DRENPA-3360 file (N, C-alpha, C; in nm, 2 decimals, always signed):
BEGIN
1 = MSSARQVW = +9.26/+9.18/+12.51/+9.17/+9.20/+12.40/+9.02/+9.21/+12.45 ~ +8.99/+9.15/+12.56/+8.86/+9.16/+12.61/+8.82/+9.29/+12.68 ~ +8.92/+9.38/+12.70/+8.90/+9.51/+12.76/+8.90/+9.61/+12.66 ~ +8.79/+9.67/+12.62/+8.78/+9.77/+12.52/+8.87/+9.89/+12.55 ~ +8.87/+9.93/+12.67/+8.95/+10.05/+12.71/+9.10/+10.02/+12.70 ~ +9.14/+9.90/+12.73/+9.29/+9.86/+12.72/+9.33/+9.86/+12.57 ~ +9.24/+9.81/+12.49/+9.27/+9.80/+12.35/+9.29/+9.94/+12.29 ~ +9.20/+10.03/+12.33/+9.21/+10.17/+12.29/+9.34/+10.23/+12.34;
9 = EFTQNFAE = +9.37/+10.21/+12.46/+9.49/+10.27/+12.52/+9.62/+10.22/+12.45 ~ +9.62/+10.09/+12.42/+9.73/+10.03/+12.34/+9.75/+10.09/+12.20 ~ +9.64/+10.10/+12.13/+9.65/+10.16/+11.99/+9.69/+10.30/+11.99 ~ +9.65/+10.38/+12.09/+9.69/+10.52/+12.10/+9.83/+10.53/+12.13 ~ +9.89/+10.46/+12.22/+10.03/+10.46/+12.25/+10.11/+10.40/+12.14 ~ +10.07/+10.29/+12.08/+10.15/+10.23/+11.98/+10.16/+10.32/+11.86 ~ +10.05/+10.37/+11.81/+10.05/+10.45/+11.69/+10.13/+10.58/+11.70 ~ +10.15/+10.63/+11.83/+10.23/+10.75/+11.85/+10.38/+10.72/+11.82;
17 = HNTVHVLI = +10.43/+10.60/+11.85/+10.57/+10.58/+11.86/+10.62/+10.47/+11.76 ~ +10.53/+10.41/+11.68/+10.56/+10.30/+11.59/+10.50/+10.31/+11.46 ~ +10.56/+10.24/+11.36/+10.51/+10.22/+11.23/+10.45/+10.08/+11.22 ~ +10.34/+10.06/+11.16/+10.28/+9.93/+11.14/+10.26/+9.90/+10.99 ~ +10.30/+9.79/+10.95/+10.28/+9.74/+10.81/+10.18/+9.63/+10.80 ~ +10.18/+9.55/+10.90/+10.09/+9.43/+10.89/+10.02/+9.41/+11.03 ~ +9.89/+9.40/+11.03/+9.82/+9.37/+11.15/+9.76/+9.23/+11.14 ~ +9.79/+9.14/+11.23/+9.73/+9.01/+11.23/+9.64/+8.99/+11.35;
25 = NNAGCMVN = +9.51/+8.98/+11.33/+9.41/+8.97/+11.44/+9.40/+8.82/+11.47 ~ +9.48/+8.77/+11.56/+9.49/+8.63/+11.59/+9.43/+8.59/+11.73 ~ +9.45/+8.68/+11.83/+9.41/+8.65/+11.96/+9.26/+8.64/+11.97 ~ +9.21/+8.54/+12.05/+9.07/+8.51/+12.06/+9.04/+8.42/+12.17 ~ +8.91/+8.39/+12.19/+8.88/+8.29/+12.30/+8.75/+8.22/+12.27 ~ +8.73/+8.11/+12.33/+8.60/+8.04/+12.33/+8.57/+8.01/+12.48 ~ +8.48/+8.09/+12.54/+8.44/+8.07/+12.68/+8.31/+8.00/+12.68 ~ +8.31/+7.88/+12.74/+8.19/+7.80/+12.73/+8.08/+7.82/+12.83;
33 = QRELTEEG = +8.10/+7.91/+12.92/+8.00/+7.96/+13.01/+7.98/+8.11/+12.99 ~ +7.86/+8.16/+12.99/+7.84/+8.30/+12.97/+7.90/+8.38/+13.08 ~ +8.00/+8.46/+13.05/+8.07/+8.54/+13.15/+8.08/+8.68/+13.09 ~ +8.08/+8.78/+13.19/+8.09/+8.92/+13.15/+8.23/+8.97/+13.19 ~ +8.28/+9.07/+13.11/+8.40/+9.14/+13.14/+8.37/+9.24/+13.25 ~ +8.48/+9.30/+13.29/+8.46/+9.41/+13.39/+8.38/+9.53/+13.34 ~ +8.38/+9.54/+13.20/+8.30/+9.64/+13.14/+8.16/+9.60/+13.11 ~ +8.12/+9.48/+13.15/+7.98/+9.44/+13.14/+7.95/+9.38/+13.01;
41 = LEKNFATN = +8.05/+9.34/+12.93/+8.03/+9.28/+12.80/+8.05/+9.13/+12.80 ~ +7.97/+9.05/+12.72/+7.99/+8.91/+12.71/+8.13/+8.88/+12.66 ~ +8.20/+8.79/+12.72/+8.35/+8.78/+12.70/+8.39/+8.74/+12.56 ~ +8.32/+8.65/+12.50/+8.35/+8.61/+12.36/+8.34/+8.72/+12.27 ~ +8.22/+8.79/+12.27/+8.20/+8.91/+12.19/+8.30/+9.02/+12.21 ~ +8.33/+9.04/+12.34/+8.42/+9.15/+12.37/+8.56/+9.12/+12.31 ~ +8.60/+9.00/+12.32/+8.74/+8.96/+12.28/+8.75/+8.94/+12.12 ~ +8.66/+8.86/+12.07/+8.67/+8.82/+11.93/+8.62/+8.92/+11.83;
49 = TLGTYILT = +8.52/+9.00/+11.87/+8.46/+9.09/+11.78/+8.49/+9.24/+11.81 ~ +8.45/+9.28/+11.93/+8.47/+9.42/+11.96/+8.62/+9.46/+11.97 ~ +8.70/+9.37/+12.04/+8.84/+9.39/+12.05/+8.91/+9.40/+11.91 ~ +8.87/+9.31/+11.82/+8.92/+9.31/+11.69/+8.88/+9.44/+11.61 ~ +8.76/+9.48/+11.63/+8.71/+9.60/+11.56/+8.78/+9.72/+11.61 ~ +8.80/+9.74/+11.74/+8.87/+9.86/+11.79/+9.02/+9.86/+11.75 ~ +9.08/+9.75/+11.76/+9.23/+9.74/+11.73/+9.25/+9.77/+11.58 ~ +9.16/+9.72/+11.50/+9.18/+9.74/+11.35/+9.15/+9.88/+11.31;
57 = TALMPALK = +9.03/+9.93/+11.35/+8.99/+10.06/+11.31/+9.08/+10.17/+11.36 ~ +9.13/+10.15/+11.49/+9.22/+10.25/+11.55/+9.36/+10.25/+11.48 ~ +9.40/+10.14/+11.43/+9.53/+10.14/+11.36/+9.53/+10.17/+11.21 ~ +9.41/+10.19/+11.16/+9.40/+10.21/+11.01/+9.47/+10.34/+10.97 ~ +9.46/+10.45/+11.04/+9.54/+10.57/+11.00/+9.69/+10.54/+10.99 ~ +9.75/+10.46/+11.09/+9.89/+10.43/+11.08/+9.92/+10.34/+10.97 ~ +9.83/+10.24/+10.94/+9.85/+10.15/+10.83/+9.85/+10.22/+10.69 ~ +9.77/+10.32/+10.68/+9.76/+10.40/+10.56/+9.88/+10.48/+10.53;
65 = KVEDPRVI = +9.97/+10.50/+10.62/+10.09/+10.58/+10.60/+10.20/+10.50/+10.54 ~ +10.19/+10.37/+10.53/+10.30/+10.28/+10.48/+10.27/+10.22/+10.34 ~ +10.37/+10.17/+10.28/+10.34/+10.10/+10.15/+10.30/+9.96/+10.17 ~ +10.21/+9.91/+10.10/+10.16/+9.77/+10.11/+10.11/+9.73/+10.25 ~ +10.02/+9.80/+10.31/+9.97/+9.76/+10.44/+9.87/+9.65/+10.42 ~ +9.87/+9.56/+10.52/+9.78/+9.44/+10.52/+9.72/+9.42/+10.66 ~ +9.60/+9.37/+10.65/+9.53/+9.32/+10.78/+9.48/+9.18/+10.75 ~ +9.52/+9.09/+10.84/+9.47/+8.95/+10.83/+9.40/+8.92/+10.96;
73 = TVSSGGML = +9.28/+8.87/+10.95/+9.20/+8.82/+11.06/+9.19/+8.67/+11.06 ~ +9.23/+8.61/+11.17/+9.22/+8.46/+11.18/+9.07/+8.43/+11.22 ~ +9.00/+8.38/+11.13/+8.86/+8.35/+11.16/+8.85/+8.20/+11.18 ~ +8.75/+8.13/+11.14/+8.73/+7.99/+11.16/+8.63/+7.93/+11.06 ~ +8.65/+7.81/+11.01/+8.55/+7.75/+10.93/+8.42/+7.72/+11.01 ~ +8.43/+7.73/+11.14/+8.31/+7.72/+11.22/+8.20/+7.82/+11.19 ~ +8.25/+7.93/+11.13/+8.15/+8.04/+11.10/+8.06/+8.00/+10.99 ~ +8.09/+7.90/+10.91/+8.00/+7.85/+10.81/+7.87/+7.80/+10.86;
81 = TQKLNVDD = +7.86/+7.77/+10.99/+7.74/+7.72/+11.04/+7.65/+7.83/+11.09 ~ +7.69/+7.96/+11.08/+7.62/+8.07/+11.14/+7.58/+8.17/+11.04 ~ +7.46/+8.23/+11.06/+7.41/+8.35/+10.99/+7.42/+8.46/+11.09 ~ +7.47/+8.58/+11.05/+7.48/+8.69/+11.14/+7.35/+8.72/+11.21 ~ +7.36/+8.73/+11.34/+7.25/+8.76/+11.43/+7.27/+8.89/+11.50 ~ +7.23/+9.00/+11.44/+7.26/+9.14/+11.50/+7.17/+9.17/+11.61 ~ +7.06/+9.09/+11.64/+6.97/+9.12/+11.74/+7.01/+9.06/+11.88 ~ +7.12/+8.98/+11.88/+7.16/+8.92/+12.01/+7.31/+8.91/+12.01;
89 = LQFEKGTF = +7.38/+9.02/+11.99/+7.53/+9.02/+11.98/+7.59/+8.96/+12.11 ~ +7.53/+8.97/+12.22/+7.59/+8.93/+12.34/+7.53/+8.80/+12.40 ~ +7.45/+8.73/+12.32/+7.40/+8.60/+12.36/+7.32/+8.60/+12.49 ~ +7.23/+8.70/+12.49/+7.14/+8.71/+12.61/+7.01/+8.63/+12.60 ~ +6.98/+8.58/+12.48/+6.86/+8.51/+12.46/+6.88/+8.36/+12.45 ~ +6.79/+8.28/+12.51/+6.80/+8.14/+12.49/+6.92/+8.08/+12.58 ~ +6.95/+7.95/+12.55/+7.05/+7.88/+12.62/+7.19/+7.91/+12.56 ~ +7.28/+7.95/+12.64/+7.41/+7.99/+12.59/+7.50/+7.87/+12.55;
97 = DGTMAYAQ = +7.56/+7.88/+12.43/+7.64/+7.77/+12.38/+7.77/+7.84/+12.33 ~ +7.88/+7.81/+12.40/+8.01/+7.88/+12.38/+8.06/+7.85/+12.24 ~ +8.04/+7.73/+12.18/+8.09/+7.70/+12.05/+8.01/+7.78/+11.94 ~ +7.88/+7.79/+11.96/+7.80/+7.87/+11.87/+7.83/+8.02/+11.88 ~ +7.86/+8.07/+12.01/+7.90/+8.21/+12.02/+8.03/+8.24/+11.95 ~ +8.12/+8.15/+11.96/+8.25/+8.16/+11.89/+8.23/+8.16/+11.74 ~ +8.15/+8.07/+11.69/+8.12/+8.07/+11.55/+8.05/+8.19/+11.50 ~ +7.96/+8.25/+11.58/+7.90/+8.37/+11.54/+8.00/+8.49/+11.54;
105 = NKRQQVIL = +8.09/+8.49/+11.63/+8.19/+8.59/+11.63/+8.28/+8.58/+11.51 ~ +8.31/+8.46/+11.47/+8.39/+8.44/+11.35/+8.32/+8.48/+11.22 ~ +8.19/+8.46/+11.22/+8.11/+8.51/+11.10/+8.12/+8.66/+11.10 ~ +8.11/+8.72/+11.22/+8.12/+8.87/+11.23/+8.25/+8.92/+11.18 ~ +8.36/+8.85/+11.21/+8.49/+8.89/+11.16/+8.50/+8.88/+11.01 ~ +8.44/+8.78/+10.95/+8.44/+8.77/+10.80/+8.36/+8.89/+10.74 ~ +8.25/+8.93/+10.80/+8.17/+9.04/+10.75/+8.25/+9.17/+10.76 ~ +8.32/+9.19/+10.88/+8.40/+9.31/+10.90/+8.51/+9.31/+10.79;
113 = TERWASQH = +8.57/+9.20/+10.76/+8.68/+9.20/+10.66/+8.62/+9.25/+10.53 ~ +8.51/+9.19/+10.49/+8.45/+9.23/+10.36/+8.41/+9.38/+10.36 ~ +8.36/+9.43/+10.47/+8.32/+9.57/+10.47/+8.44/+9.66/+10.47 ~ +8.54/+9.63/+10.55/+8.66/+9.71/+10.55/+8.73/+9.72/+10.42 ~ +8.73/+9.60/+10.35/+8.79/+9.60/+10.21/+8.72/+9.69/+10.12 ~ +8.59/+9.71/+10.13/+8.52/+9.79/+10.04/+8.53/+9.94/+10.07 ~ +8.56/+9.97/+10.20/+8.57/+10.10/+10.25/+8.71/+10.16/+10.25 ~ +8.81/+10.08/+10.26/+8.95/+10.13/+10.27/+9.04/+10.06/+10.17;
121 = EEIHFSCM = +9.03/+10.11/+10.05/+9.10/+10.05/+9.94/+9.25/+10.06/+9.95 ~ +9.30/+10.15/+10.04/+9.45/+10.16/+10.05/+9.51/+10.04/+10.13 ~ +9.43/+9.97/+10.20/+9.47/+9.85/+10.28/+9.42/+9.72/+10.22 ~ +9.51/+9.62/+10.22/+9.46/+9.49/+10.17/+9.42/+9.40/+10.29 ~ +9.29/+9.37/+10.29/+9.23/+9.29/+10.40/+9.21/+9.15/+10.36 ~ +9.22/+9.06/+10.45/+9.19/+8.92/+10.42/+9.16/+8.85/+10.56 ~ +9.08/+8.74/+10.55/+9.06/+8.66/+10.67/+9.08/+8.51/+10.63 ~ +9.10/+8.43/+10.73/+9.14/+8.29/+10.69/+9.09/+8.19/+10.80;
129 = HPGWADTP = +9.09/+8.06/+10.75/+9.06/+7.95/+10.84/+9.19/+7.87/+10.85 ~ +9.25/+7.86/+10.97/+9.38/+7.79/+10.98/+9.37/+7.64/+10.98 ~ +9.25/+7.58/+10.97/+9.23/+7.44/+10.99/+9.24/+7.41/+11.14 ~ +9.21/+7.29/+11.18/+9.21/+7.26/+11.32/+9.35/+7.22/+11.37 ~ +9.41/+7.30/+11.45/+9.55/+7.27/+11.49/+9.55/+7.23/+11.64 ~ +9.66/+7.15/+11.67/+9.67/+7.10/+11.80/+9.74/+7.21/+11.89 ~ +9.65/+7.30/+11.94/+9.69/+7.41/+12.03/+9.63/+7.40/+12.17 ~ +9.69/+7.46/+12.27/+9.63/+7.46/+12.40/+9.49/+7.51/+12.40;
137 = AVKTSMPS = +9.46/+7.61/+12.31/+9.33/+7.67/+12.31/+9.22/+7.57/+12.27 ~ +9.25/+7.49/+12.17/+9.16/+7.38/+12.12/+9.14/+7.28/+12.23 ~ +9.26/+7.24/+12.29/+9.25/+7.14/+12.40/+9.17/+7.18/+12.52 ~ +9.17/+7.31/+12.56/+9.10/+7.35/+12.68/+8.96/+7.39/+12.65 ~ +8.93/+7.44/+12.53/+8.80/+7.49/+12.50/+8.71/+7.38/+12.44 ~ +8.77/+7.28/+12.37/+8.70/+7.17/+12.31/+8.76/+7.04/+12.34 ~ +8.76/+7.00/+12.47/+8.84/+6.88/+12.51/+8.80/+6.75/+12.44 ~ +8.66/+6.73/+12.43/+8.62/+6.61/+12.36/+8.66/+6.60/+12.22;
145 = FHAKMQSR = +8.64/+6.71/+12.15/+8.69/+6.72/+12.01/+8.83/+6.70/+12.00 ~ +8.91/+6.76/+12.09/+9.06/+6.74/+12.08/+9.10/+6.59/+12.10 ~ +9.03/+6.53/+12.20/+9.06/+6.39/+12.23/+9.03/+6.30/+12.11 ~ +8.92/+6.32/+12.04/+8.88/+6.24/+11.93/+8.96/+6.26/+11.80 ~ +9.00/+6.39/+11.78/+9.07/+6.43/+11.66/+9.22/+6.45/+11.67 ~ +9.28/+6.42/+11.79/+9.42/+6.46/+11.81/+9.51/+6.41/+11.71 ~ +9.49/+6.28/+11.66/+9.59/+6.23/+11.56/+9.58/+6.29/+11.42 ~ +9.47/+6.37/+11.40/+9.45/+6.43/+11.27/+9.46/+6.58/+11.27;
153 = LRTEAMGA = +9.49/+6.64/+11.39/+9.50/+6.78/+11.40/+9.63/+6.83/+11.34 ~ +9.63/+6.95/+11.29/+9.75/+7.01/+11.23/+9.85/+7.06/+11.34 ~ +9.97/+7.07/+11.29/+10.07/+7.14/+11.38/+10.04/+7.29/+11.39 ~ +10.10/+7.35/+11.49/+10.09/+7.50/+11.50/+10.14/+7.57/+11.37 ~ +10.25/+7.52/+11.32/+10.32/+7.57/+11.20/+10.22/+7.56/+11.08 ~ +10.16/+7.45/+11.07/+10.07/+7.43/+10.96/+9.95/+7.52/+10.97 ~ +9.90/+7.54/+11.09/+9.79/+7.63/+11.11/+9.82/+7.78/+11.08 ~ +9.95/+7.81/+11.11/+10.00/+7.95/+11.09/+10.04/+7.98/+10.94;
161 = DTTVWLAV = +10.05/+7.88/+10.86/+10.11/+7.89/+10.73/+10.04/+8.00/+10.64 ~ +9.91/+7.99/+10.63/+9.83/+8.08/+10.54/+9.83/+8.22/+10.60 ~ +9.83/+8.23/+10.73/+9.84/+8.37/+10.79/+9.97/+8.44/+10.75 ~ +10.08/+8.36/+10.76/+10.21/+8.42/+10.73/+10.22/+8.45/+10.58 ~ +10.17/+8.36/+10.50/+10.17/+8.38/+10.35/+10.09/+8.51/+10.32 ~ +9.97/+8.53/+10.38/+9.89/+8.65/+10.35/+9.96/+8.77/+10.40 ~ +10.04/+8.76/+10.50/+10.11/+8.88/+10.56/+10.23/+8.92/+10.48 ~ +10.30/+8.83/+10.41/+10.43/+8.87/+10.35/+10.45/+8.84/+10.21;
169 = SSAAIKQP = +10.37/+8.75/+10.15/+10.40/+8.71/+10.01/+10.35/+8.81/+9.91 ~ +10.42/+8.81/+9.80/+10.38/+8.90/+9.68/+10.25/+8.84/+9.62 ~ +10.24/+8.71/+9.62/+10.12/+8.64/+9.56/+9.99/+8.68/+9.63 ~ +10.00/+8.69/+9.76/+9.87/+8.72/+9.83/+9.82/+8.86/+9.80 ~ +9.90/+8.95/+9.78/+9.86/+9.09/+9.75/+9.79/+9.10/+9.61 ~ +9.81/+9.00/+9.53/+9.75/+9.00/+9.39/+9.61/+8.95/+9.40 ~ +9.57/+8.89/+9.51/+9.43/+8.85/+9.53/+9.35/+8.97/+9.57 ~ +9.22/+8.97/+9.53/+9.13/+9.08/+9.57/+9.13/+9.10/+9.72;
177 = SGLFFQDR = +9.11/+9.22/+9.77/+9.09/+9.24/+9.91/+8.96/+9.20/+9.96 ~ +8.95/+9.14/+10.08/+8.83/+9.11/+10.15/+8.79/+8.96/+10.14 ~ +8.88/+8.87/+10.09/+8.85/+8.73/+10.07/+8.88/+8.65/+10.19 ~ +8.82/+8.53/+10.19/+8.84/+8.43/+10.30/+8.92/+8.32/+10.25 ~ +9.03/+8.28/+10.32/+9.13/+8.19/+10.27/+9.14/+8.06/+10.35 ~ +9.17/+7.95/+10.29/+9.22/+7.83/+10.35/+9.32/+7.77/+10.27 ~ +9.44/+7.73/+10.33/+9.55/+7.67/+10.26/+9.59/+7.75/+10.14 ~ +9.61/+7.88/+10.16/+9.66/+7.98/+10.06/+9.56/+8.00/+9.94;
185 = KPVPTHLP = +9.44/+7.95/+9.95/+9.35/+7.97/+9.84/+9.22/+8.03/+9.90 ~ +9.16/+8.13/+9.82/+9.03/+8.18/+9.86/+8.92/+8.08/+9.85 ~ +8.83/+8.07/+9.95/+8.73/+7.97/+9.95/+8.60/+8.04/+9.98 ~ +8.48/+7.98/+9.95/+8.35/+8.05/+9.98/+8.33/+8.07/+10.13 ~ +8.25/+8.17/+10.16/+8.21/+8.20/+10.29/+8.08/+8.15/+10.33 ~ +8.01/+8.08/+10.24/+7.88/+8.02/+10.27/+7.88/+7.88/+10.21 ~ +7.82/+7.78/+10.28/+7.80/+7.65/+10.23/+7.69/+7.65/+10.12 ~ +7.69/+7.55/+10.03/+7.58/+7.55/+9.93/+7.45/+7.53/+10.00;
193 = LAYSRSTP = +7.35/+7.60/+9.95/+7.21/+7.60/+10.00/+7.19/+7.64/+10.15 ~ +7.30/+7.69/+10.21/+7.29/+7.72/+10.35/+7.22/+7.86/+10.36 ~ +7.14/+7.87/+10.47/+7.07/+8.00/+10.49/+7.16/+8.08/+10.59 ~ +7.27/+8.13/+10.53/+7.37/+8.20/+10.62/+7.41/+8.34/+10.57 ~ +7.34/+8.38/+10.46/+7.38/+8.52/+10.41/+7.30/+8.62/+10.48 ~ +7.37/+8.74/+10.51/+7.30/+8.85/+10.57/+7.27/+8.96/+10.47 ~ +7.18/+9.04/+10.51/+7.14/+9.16/+10.42/+7.24/+9.27/+10.45 ~ +7.25/+9.36/+10.35/+7.33/+9.48/+10.37/+7.28/+9.56/+10.50;
201 = QEEEKLLA = +7.15/+9.56/+10.52/+7.10/+9.63/+10.63/+7.15/+9.57/+10.77 ~ +7.15/+9.44/+10.77/+7.20/+9.37/+10.89/+7.35/+9.40/+10.91 ~ +7.42/+9.40/+10.81/+7.57/+9.43/+10.82/+7.59/+9.57/+10.86 ~ +7.51/+9.66/+10.81/+7.52/+9.80/+10.86/+7.49/+9.81/+11.01 ~ +7.39/+9.74/+11.05/+7.35/+9.74/+11.19/+7.46/+9.69/+11.28 ~ +7.53/+9.58/+11.23/+7.65/+9.53/+11.31/+7.76/+9.64/+11.32 ~ +7.79/+9.71/+11.21/+7.90/+9.81/+11.22/+7.85/+9.92/+11.31 ~ +7.73/+9.96/+11.30/+7.68/+10.07/+11.38/+7.69/+10.04/+11.53;
209 = ALEEFALK = +7.65/+9.91/+11.56/+7.65/+9.87/+11.70/+7.80/+9.86/+11.76 ~ +7.89/+9.81/+11.67/+8.03/+9.81/+11.71/+8.09/+9.94/+11.73 ~ +8.05/+10.04/+11.65/+8.10/+10.17/+11.66/+8.05/+10.24/+11.79 ~ +7.92/+10.21/+11.82/+7.87/+10.27/+11.94/+7.94/+10.21/+12.06 ~ +7.96/+10.08/+12.07/+8.03/+10.02/+12.18/+8.17/+10.08/+12.19 ~ +8.24/+10.09/+12.07/+8.38/+10.14/+12.07/+8.39/+10.28/+12.13 ~ +8.30/+10.36/+12.09/+8.31/+10.50/+12.13/+8.27/+10.51/+12.28 ~ +8.19/+10.42/+12.33/+8.15/+10.42/+12.47/+8.27/+10.40/+12.56;
217 = FKP = +8.36/+10.32/+12.51/+8.48/+10.28/+12.60/+8.61/+10.35/+12.56 ~ +8.60/+10.44/+12.47/+8.72/+10.52/+12.42/+8.76/+10.61/+12.53 ~ +8.89/+10.61/+12.57/+8.93/+10.70/+12.68/+8.92/+10.84/+12.65;
% end
């Protein structure tokens, strides 16, 4: 998912030979040191945001060919701490913080979900927070958090529950497209009094930047 070219190649091959009804954007990373991919992109951004953008947009024509298509993106409640920053998508300014980079990517995913829902009414889009689950990714990327919270972390099945419900249930499709869910319920994407809302112009700038990156690496 961190290689834009490989994501493009996968979608082109997959769409030629397969039908897709549901896309779940679950793969992601939290890299705590600033690293670049072979394509010269910051690794968190390349994986969590650009990879998700290319995979989803490239599969939209295939999704629109089936009945009841759905896209679910696994975001994180960590995004509530972040306001979209379109002027530093690859975290080149200031001190790098992997946790904040991840949270910024997850805010970007929520905005993408909202924009896609408004632009592609044939597809039902949603994003969700799985809660903090006891997974290898949490253990390796946030070791101190994992050690302190281990007894209170969710199981992997509990973390996956809302994703599966959004993917297959008849109840989920009755909810408006573009919402953010936790425990099978839509929840706000901003904390009360938090300065985390972006302007339509900032969101347009994000989409334009992602499209430019995507086309740059398209085979």
